[in-house]
N, C-alpha and C positions, 0 to 999 in steps of 0.2 A: 706424464713424465717425458722429458725430451733431453737428449744428449747432443752435444755439439757435433758429433759424427753420425747422427741418426739420418742425415740426408733429407731432412724436411725443409725444402726450400733452397735458398741461395747459400752463398758463402757465409761461414760463421762470423766473419768480420762485419757483415751486414746487421748482425744481431747484437754482438758484444764487441766493443773496441776498447783496447787498453793502450795508453801511451805513457811514457815515462819521461820525466824532466829531471836531470841532474848534471853533474860536471862531465859525465861520460857522453852526454848528448849535447854538450855545449849550451846548456840552459834552455833547450827547445824541446817541446813534447815530441817524442819520436817512438816508433815501434821497433827500431833497431839502433844499435850503438854506433858511434862514429868509427870509421874505418881505421883510424890511427890508434885505437885502443888495442891493448894486448889481448890475445886469445879470442880475437873477433870470430874466427871460424868455429869456435866451440860454443859461442853464445847464441841461444835461441832468440827468435823474434817474438814479440808479444802478439804478432798476428797468428801464431801457432798455438793459441790458447784453447783450453777445453772448458766446457761448462756443463752443469746439470741444472735443469729447470724442473721444478715440481709444482704442480697446482693441485691442491687438496680439494676434496669434496666440500669442505667447510668454507672454501674460498681463499684460504691462506695460500700464499705463493712463496716459494723459496728459489733463490738463484745462487748457485755455488760456482765460482769462477776460479780456475787455476791459472795464475800468472806465473809463467816459467822462470822469469827473472825480472829484476828491476835494474839490471846493469850495475849493481853495486858489488864491491869486493870487500872482503874482510881485511882490514889493515890493522895489525896488532900495534897498539900504541900504549906503552906503559904509563904515559902521562895522563891517560884518560881518567884515572882514579883521582887525580889531583884537581881540586875545585878551582884552582887558579888557571888551569888549562882552559876551562870554559869561559873564563872572563876575557882571555886574550884571543880565543878562536871564534871565527865567525861561523856559528852553527848553521845558519841559513844557507851559506854557500856550500856546505857539505851535505845538505839534506837531499832526499829523493822524494819527488811528488809523483804520485800515480793518478792518472786521469782515466776514469771509467765512463764510457758512454754505452747505453743500452738502447735497443730499439723498443720503444714503449708499445708500439702497435703489435709487434710480434709477440711480446710477452703479456699483452693486455694489462699494462700497469697504468 
């Protein structure tokens, strides 16, 4: 069993790296939000993530990754229940994509 803060080797970002792409990052994969966004001082970076890696005697491996934020905010919208809303709204432009990269050599995958 290994934890991200167990001190086994280098920085945790060398083993697990998470980047987010959405309108808060101007459509580019980043680990921090743009400076012009509100509450920027309160938003954590995806570089500060934690993970738990388990390798069982049977050979099965588990990797749990805690991503502190995807830089998305809840925007209450009463029109969301209306089916016509989705026909007019570009869903892809409002989506968030999370990219996960792991070090295959470190985790023996």
